[in-house]
C-alpha positions in Angstrom: -30.7 -11.5 -4.2 -29.8 -7.8 -4.6 -29.9 -5.6 -1.5 -30.5 -8.7 0.6 -28.7 -10.9 3.1 -27.5 -12.9 0.1 -25.5 -9.9 -1.1 -23.1 -10.7 1.7 -22.1 -14.0 0.1 -19.5 -12.7 -2.5 -17.3 -10.9 0.0 -17.6 -13.7 2.5 -16.7 -16.3 -0.2 -13.8 -14.1 -1.3 -12.5 -13.9 2.3 -12.9 -17.7 2.9 -11.1 -18.6 -0.4 -8.3 -16.1 0.5 -7.8 -17.8 3.9 -8.1 -21.3 2.4 -5.9 -20.8 -0.7 -3.7 -17.9 0.4 -4.4 -16.4 -3.0 -5.9 -12.9 -3.3 -6.1 -13.1 -7.1 -8.2 -16.3 -7.1 -10.3 -15.1 -4.2 -11.2 -11.8 -6.0 -12.0 -13.7 -9.3 -14.4 -16.0 -7.5 -16.0 -13.0 -5.8 -16.5 -11.2 -9.1 -18.0 -14.3 -10.8 -20.3 -15.0 -7.9 -21.5 -11.3 -7.8 -22.5 -11.4 -11.5 -24.0 -14.8 -11.2 -26.3 -13.6 -8.4 -27.2 -10.4 -10.3 -28.7 -12.6 -13.1 -30.3 -15.0 -10.7 -28.0 -17.9 -11.3 -28.0 -17.9 -15.1 -24.5 -19.4 -15.8 -24.2 -18.0 -19.4 -25.3 -14.5 -18.5 -23.2 -14.7 -15.3 -20.0 -15.7 -17.2 -20.7 -13.0 -19.9 -21.3 -10.3 -17.3 -18.1 -11.3 -15.5 -16.1 -11.0 -18.7 -17.6 -7.6 -19.5 -17.3 -6.5 -15.9 -13.5 -7.2 -15.9 -12.9 -5.7 -19.3 -15.1 -2.8 -18.4 -12.4 -1.7 -15.9 -10.4 -0.5 -18.8 -13.2 1.7 -20.1 -12.4 4.2 -17.3 -9.6 6.5 -18.2 -8.7 6.9 -14.6 -8.4 3.1 -14.1 -6.1 2.9 -17.2 -3.9 5.6 -15.8 -3.6 3.7 -12.5 -2.9 0.4 -14.1 -0.3 1.9 -16.4 1.6 3.8 -13.8 1.6 0.8 -11.5 3.4 -1.1 -14.2 5.8 1.8 -14.9 6.7 2.0 -11.2 8.1 -1.5 -11.5 10.2 -0.3 -14.4 11.4 2.8 -12.5 12.4 0.8 -9.4 14.2 -1.9 -11.3 16.1 0.5 -13.5 17.2 2.5 -10.4 18.5 -0.7 -8.8 20.1 -2.3 -11.9 21.8 1.0 -13.0 23.5 1.4 -9.6 21.5 4.5 -8.7 20.3 3.0 -5.4 23.8 2.0 -4.5 25.0 5.5 -5.4 22.4 7.0 -3.1 23.4 4.7 -0.3 27.1 5.4 -0.7 26.3 9.2 -0.7 24.6 8.8 2.6 27.5 6.9 4.0 30.0 9.6 2.8 28.1 12.3 4.7 29.2 10.5 7.9 26.0 11.3 9.7 25.9 8.1 11.7 28.2 8.0 14.7 26.2 6.0 17.3 23.5 3.4 17.7 20.7 6.0 18.0 21.7 7.7 14.8 22.0 4.3 13.1 18.3 3.6 14.1 17.1 7.0 13.0 18.6 6.6 9.5 16.2 3.9 8.1 13.3 5.5 10.0 13.9 8.8 8.3 14.4 7.2 4.8 11.2 5.2 5.3 9.2 8.3 6.0 10.7 10.4 3.2 10.6 8.1 0.2 6.8 7.6 0.1 6.3 7.4 -3.6 6.8 3.6 -3.7 7.0 1.2 -0.7 9.4 -1.3 -2.3 11.9 1.4 -3.3 11.6 3.0 0.2 12.1 -0.4 1.9 15.1 -1.5 -0.2 16.7 1.9 0.1 16.2 2.2 3.9 17.2 -1.5 4.5 20.2 -1.7 2.3 21.5 1.7 3.5 21.4 0.6 7.1 22.5 -3.1 7.2 26.2 -2.5 7.7 25.5 0.3 10.2 23.3 -1.9 12.3 25.9 -4.6 12.3 28.6 -2.1 13.4 26.5 -0.8 16.3 25.3 -4.2 17.3 21.7 -3.7 16.5 19.6 -6.6 15.4 18.4 -7.0 11.8 15.0 -7.7 13.3 14.9 -4.1 14.6 15.9 -2.8 11.2 13.2 -4.8 9.5 10.6 -3.5 12.0 11.7 0.2 11.5 11.6 -0.3 7.7 8.2 -2.0 7.7 6.6 0.3 10.2 7.4 3.5 8.3 7.2 2.7 4.6 3.7 1.3 4.2 2.0 3.5 6.9 3.6 6.7 5.4 2.5 5.6 1.9 -1.1 5.5 3.1 -0.7 8.9 4.9 1.1 10.9 2.2 -1.0 9.8 -0.7 1.0 11.3 -3.5 1.7 7.8 -4.8 0.0 4.6 -6.2 -1.8 4.0 -2.9 -3.6 7.4 -3.2 -4.5 6.9 -6.9 -5.8 3.4 -6.2 -8.1 4.5 -3.3 -9.3 7.4 -5.5 -10.2 4.8 -8.1 -12.2 2.9 -5.6 -14.0 6.1 -4.5 -14.8 6.8 -8.2 -18.5 6.2 -9.1 -20.0 7.7 -6.0 -20.3 11.2 -7.6 -18.5 12.9 -4.8 -17.9 16.6 -5.4 -14.4 16.5 -3.8 -13.0 12.9 -3.8 -9.4 14.2 -3.3 -10.7 16.1 -0.3 -12.2 12.9 1.1 -8.9 11.1 0.6 -7.0 13.9 2.4 -9.6 13.8 5.2 -8.8 10.1 5.9 -5.3 11.1 7.1 -6.4 12.5 10.4 -8.5 9.4 11.1 -5.9 6.8 10.1 -4.8 6.2 13.7 -3.1 2.9 13.1 -0.7 4.3 10.5 0.0 7.3 12.6 0.6 5.2 15.7 2.9 2.8 13.8 5.1 5.7 12.6 5.2 7.3 16.1 6.1 3.9 17.7 8.9 3.5 15.1 10.4 6.9 15.8 10.1 6.3 19.6 12.0 3.0 19.2 14.6 4.7 17.0 15.2 7.6 19.4 14.9 5.8 22.7 16.6 2.6 21.7 14.1 0.7 23.8 12.5 -2.5 22.5 10.1 -5.0 24.0 8.7 -8.5 23.4 10.7 -11.0 21.2 12.6 -8.0 19.8 14.6 -7.9 23.0 16.1 -11.3 22.4 16.4 -11.0 18.7 19.6 -12.4 17.2 18.9 -12.0 13.5 20.3 -14.3 10.9 22.0 -12.4 8.1 21.0 -14.2 4.9 21.7 -12.0 1.8 22.1 -13.3 -1.7 25.3 -11.5 -2.7 24.8 -12.5 -6.4 21.5 -10.5 -6.5 23.1 -7.3 -5.2 24.1 -4.7 -7.8 27.8 -4.1 -7.3 28.4 -1.0 -9.5 27.7 2.5 -8.1 26.2 5.4 -10.0 26.0 9.1 -9.0 23.3 9.7 -6.3 21.6 12.3 -8.5 20.5 9.5 -10.8 18.1 8.3 -8.1 17.1 11.5 -6.3 16.4 13.7 -9.5 13.8 11.3 -10.9 12.3 10.9 -7.4 12.1 14.7 -7.0 10.5 14.9 -10.4 7.9 12.3 -9.4 7.0 14.1 -6.2 7.0 17.7 -7.5 5.4 16.7 -10.8 2.5 15.1 -8.9 1.8 18.2 -6.8 2.1 20.5 -9.8 -0.3 18.5 -11.9 -2.8 18.1 -9.1 -2.7 21.9 -8.7 -3.1 22.4 -12.5 -5.9 19.9 -13.0 -7.7 21.2 -9.9 -7.6 24.8 -11.1 -5.3 25.9 -8.2 -6.8 23.5 -5.7 -4.8 20.2 -5.3 -7.8 18.6 -3.5 -9.8 18.8 -6.7 -7.0 17.7 -9.0 -7.0 14.4 -11.0 -4.9 12.0 -8.9 -4.6 9.2 -11.4 -3.7 11.6 -14.3 -1.2 13.5 -12.1 0.6 10.4 -10.8 0.7 8.7 -14.2 2.4 11.6 -16.1 4.7 12.2 -13.1 5.9 8.6 -13.3 6.3 8.9 -17.1 8.4 12.0 -16.6 10.5 10.5 -13.9 11.1 7.4 -16.0 12.1 9.4 -19.0 14.5 11.5 -16.9 16.0 8.3 -15.4 16.6 6.8 -18.8 18.2 10.0 -20.0 20.5 10.1 -17.0 21.5 6.5 -17.4 22.3 7.1 -21.1 24.2 10.3 -20.3 26.4 8.6 -17.7 26.8 5.5 -20.1 25.7 3.1 -17.3 23.6 0.9 -19.6 22.9 0.6 -23.3 19.5 1.4 -24.8 19.0 -2.3 -25.4 19.8 -3.2 -21.8 17.5 -0.4 -20.6 14.7 -1.8 -22.6 15.3 -5.3 -21.3 15.4 -4.1 -17.7 12.3 -2.0 -18.2 10.3 -5.0 -19.5 11.6 -7.1 -16.5 10.5 -4.4 -14.1 7.0 -4.2 -15.7 6.7 -8.0 -15.4 7.5 -7.8 -11.7 4.4 -5.7 -11.2 2.1 -7.9 -13.3 0.7 -9.9 -10.4 0.0 -6.7 -8.4 -1.7 -5.2 -11.4 -3.8 -8.3 -12.0 -5.1 -7.9 -8.4 -5.7 -4.2 -9.1 -7.9 -5.0 -12.1 -9.9 -7.6 -10.2 -10.2 -5.2 -7.3 -11.8 -2.6 -9.4 -14.1 -5.2 -11.0 -15.1 -6.6 -7.6 -15.8 -3.1 -6.3 -18.1 -2.5 -9.3 -19.8 -5.9 -8.9 -20.7 -5.6 -5.2 -22.0 -2.1 -5.9 -24.3 -3.6 -8.5 -25.3 -6.3 -6.1 -26.1 -3.7 -3.4 -23.9 -5.3 -0.7 -22.9 -1.9 0.7 -26.5 -0.7 0.8 -27.7 -3.8 2.6 -24.9 -3.7 5.2 -25.4 0.0 5.9 -29.1 -0.6 6.5 -28.3 -3.6 8.8 -25.7 -1.7 10.8 -28.0 1.3 11.2 -30.6 -1.0 12.8 -28.5 -3.4 14.8 -25.1 -1.9 15.5 -24.3 1.1 17.7 -22.7 3.9 15.7 -19.6 3.9 18.0 -18.8 0.3 17.0 -19.0 0.8 13.2 -15.4 2.0 12.7 -13.9 -0.7 15.0 -15.8 -3.4 13.1 -14.6 -2.2 9.8 -11.1 -1.9 11.1 -11.1 -5.5 12.4 -12.8 -6.9 9.2 -10.1 -5.2 7.1 -7.3 -6.5 9.4 -8.6 -10.1 9.2 -8.9 -10.0 5.4 -5.5 -8.4 4.9 -3.9 -10.9 7.3 -5.5 -13.8 5.4 -4.7 -12.6 1.9 -1.4 -10.7 2.5 -2.9 -7.9 0.4 -4.2 -4.6 1.7 -5.2 -3.5 -1.8 -7.7 -6.4 -2.3 -9.0 -5.7 1.2 -9.7 -2.0 0.2 -11.5 -3.3 -2.9 -13.9 -5.4 -0.8 -14.6 -3.1 2.1 -14.4 0.5 0.8 -17.6 -0.1 -1.3 -19.2 -1.3 1.9 -17.9 1.5 4.1 -19.0 4.4 1.9 -22.8 3.4 1.8 -22.7 2.8 5.6 -21.3 6.4 6.1 -24.0 7.8 3.7 -26.8 6.0 5.5 -25.6 6.5 9.1 -24.4 10.0 8.9 -20.9 9.1 10.0 -18.1 11.0 8.1 -17.0 9.1 5.0 -13.4 9.9 5.8 -13.7 8.3 9.2 -15.0 4.9 7.9 -12.7 4.8 4.9 -9.7 5.5 7.2 -10.8 2.6 9.4 -10.6 0.3 6.3 -7.3 1.7 5.2 -5.7 1.4 8.7 -7.1 -2.1 9.2 -5.5 -3.2 5.9 -2.1 -1.8 6.9 -2.4 -3.6 10.3 -3.3 -6.9 8.6 -0.3 -6.4 6.3 2.0 -5.9 9.2 0.8 -9.0 11.1 0.6 -11.3 8.1 3.6 -13.6 7.2 2.4 -13.8 3.6 2.2 -10.0 3.0 4.4 -8.7 0.2 5.5 -5.7 2.3 6.5 -8.1 5.2 8.5 -10.2 2.8 10.2 -7.2 1.2 11.1 -5.7 4.6 12.8 -8.9 5.6 14.7 -9.2 2.4 15.7 -5.5 2.4 17.0 -5.8 6.0 18.8 -9.1 5.6 16.6 -10.5 8.4 15.1 -14.0 8.7 11.5 -13.6 7.6 9.7 -15.4 10.4 11.9 -13.6 13.0 10.7 -10.3 11.5 7.0 -11.5 11.7 7.5 -12.7 15.3 9.3 -9.6 16.5 7.0 -7.1 14.8 3.7 -8.6 15.8 3.6 -7.3 19.4 4.2 -3.7 18.1 1.4 -4.2 15.5 -1.0 -5.5 18.1 -0.4 -2.6 20.5 -1.0 -0.2 17.6 -4.2 -2.0 16.7 -5.5 -2.0 20.3 -4.9 1.8 20.7 -6.5 2.4 17.3 -9.7 0.5 18.3 -9.9 2.5 21.5 -9.5 5.7 19.6 -12.3 4.7 17.1 -14.6 3.9 19.9 -13.9 7.3 21.6 -14.4 9.2 18.3 -17.6 7.2 17.5 -19.1 8.1 20.9 -18.6 11.8 20.0 -20.8 11.6 16.9 
């Protein structure tokens, strides 16, 4: 069954189950089990045993452990910032600067915040959305517009400026191919990630011009905010921006250090992990110094923050396991040989982009999409001669587009909540923008493909 048409079965089954059950975790688990069952020619005992060792084997990689650990700690960092009042303090500081005097400036504010806080999408969305709600109301701008600006900057920027969990995660998926310069490949995807670039450009155009189209024109957003869930107290703004600055600078410094002066060759997972740890320790020290929370309360909130990331981390672990399993099954090798024979080279990137979009739309998870398709895209690139960065970027961009279009995507839900916008109104008003970006991206991939 290896390196044959049957090797397509696990990713197809994973996609079908994801569409049917709307559950990325269950879909990935089924895909992993089916892969290992096929590798041992249907032996159920060996298949189950290999599945167990395949999943537990994820933790044998130090890089994977770093990624899993810092993903959990990011949850603690974001929750502590919110519960301590640091986010509110940052928002109030922005308001005190009196930078917003008209509707254009009101639109620009969340757009700029969304493109500058790229270390964590949830933190970026909540900060941009919460800082702008009242301003949008004052200038008679719809909350749907706010949700669109937040959603169309935070996730695309996170996949472009990869000094964050997204970058470390994709590096983990590229691990195992014995690349001399995996960080260089990751950086190389930026120029080819047309959907993310177009999404950010369209958001800025909307913010500066004030022009909207489609259902957004007629949006009358419903403000539905749970006042009890909002942290009332305010802390000094530095309690938020100092740890964030530590996280950003620490990552670059450690990339430079571990890469012997070349950040492209640095250890991404190691660098982000220790930067997150440093930022978290600094945040705790600042909270204690300003007597905002007791040590016991900090510990309780930290555990709660870690728990919020548990479902994401579970998907992360299964994503790594699934990537390893379909490598063993030879799915990527078979598909690459098939495409080399039957598919024109200029259509390879558009096909990968569309496949990633469909899966991310169905599952609501771009990360699980990356796990399924990057191990297929890399062998295709190696066999066809197309740049690896080009095809990996097609998968990354397709995942972001699918996230933007999907009503069950976590980023779509968070953008709605952060903006105080009705969720389905956000989905309805953002979809035309996402479709335009996707259409332009496919045309760009075809044009680039014809040049190779």
